C-alpha positions, -999 to +999 in steps of 0.1 A: -549+026+530-549+038+495-576+057+475-578+053+437-602+075+416-608+077+379-591+081+356-562+066+375-553+030+367-569+005+391-543-008+415-547-027+448-513-022+465-517-057+481-547-046+501-583-056+502-600-038+474-634-021+480-655-004+453-675+024+468-706+024+446-737+043+452-753+077+452-732+105+439-755+128+419-732+157+424-748+183+446-775+159+460-757+131+477-736+136+507-699+126+503-705+093+521-675+078+504-652+102+522-670+094+555-662+057+550-626+063+539-620+085+570-636+059+593-613+031+579-581+051+581-551+028+588-567-004+576-552-024+548-577-013+522-575+001+487-607+020+480-618+024+444-639+055+446-658+065+415-664+101+428-642+117+402-626+150+413-628+165+378-663+153+368-680+175+343-718+171+341-717+185+305-700+154+292-723+137+267-734+101+273-711+091+245-702+054+244-674+061+220-641+047+233-617+075+242-643+099+255-643+109+291-678+094+296-667+060+282-636+060+303-656+067+335-681+040+329-655+015+319-634+023+349-664+017+372-673-016+356-637-028+357-635-018+394-666-037+403-655-068+384-621-068+402-631-056+437-629-079+467-661-062+480-686-039+463-703-015+487-735+002+475-751+031+494-785+046+484-788+082+497-825+089+504-820+124+487-812+108+453-826+084+428-794+066+419-805+048+387-769+036+379-765+021+414-798+002+409-783-012+377-750-021+394-766-040+423-784-061+397-752-067+377-729-076+406-753-093+430-734-125+428-701-110+440-692-100+476-716-072+479-732-052+508-760-027+504-771+001+526-805+015+517-819+037+545-855+045+550-867+072+527-850+059+495-876+061+468-872+025+457-863+009+491-889-018+487-874-029+454-839-030+469-851-049+500-869-076+479-841-080+454-814-083+481-835-108+501-841-129+470-805-131+460-790-133+496-773-099+493-763-086+528-780-053+538-773-029+565-794+000+578-770+029+582-736+043+572-724+034+607-734-002+601-718-001+566-685+010+581-687-018+607-694-043+579-664-032+560-641-034+590-653-070+597-648-079+561-612-067+561-604-085+593 
């Protein structure tokens, strides 16, 4: 198992590549990515985890190439385009507007969504996933099981 975070170059090391998209909102969302990674220890997976260790919330939303913000967004889009599986988790304590966008953008790839009760736009997620045949699971535990089945 390997873990790649931005700004490191996306690599897959010959494993199944999984993008861990979803709630981050530093300080609000639990570190659910780490929970998944720990539960999948030993499996042939390369996790592309956008939860950047050196994230700075003062970065301006500057789309200029070469800025940290541009690099982060480009890294995430590239990872989602290349991943074997995109996983999206909506933490009920967050709003996750970027994740809402990403599910819409990448709905035609191998995607699985976990949107527990209590997420402020759960109805929108449920209807969209149903319409576009996007698999959904109810809990982080179910999400981990889905990933393990996908890899095997």
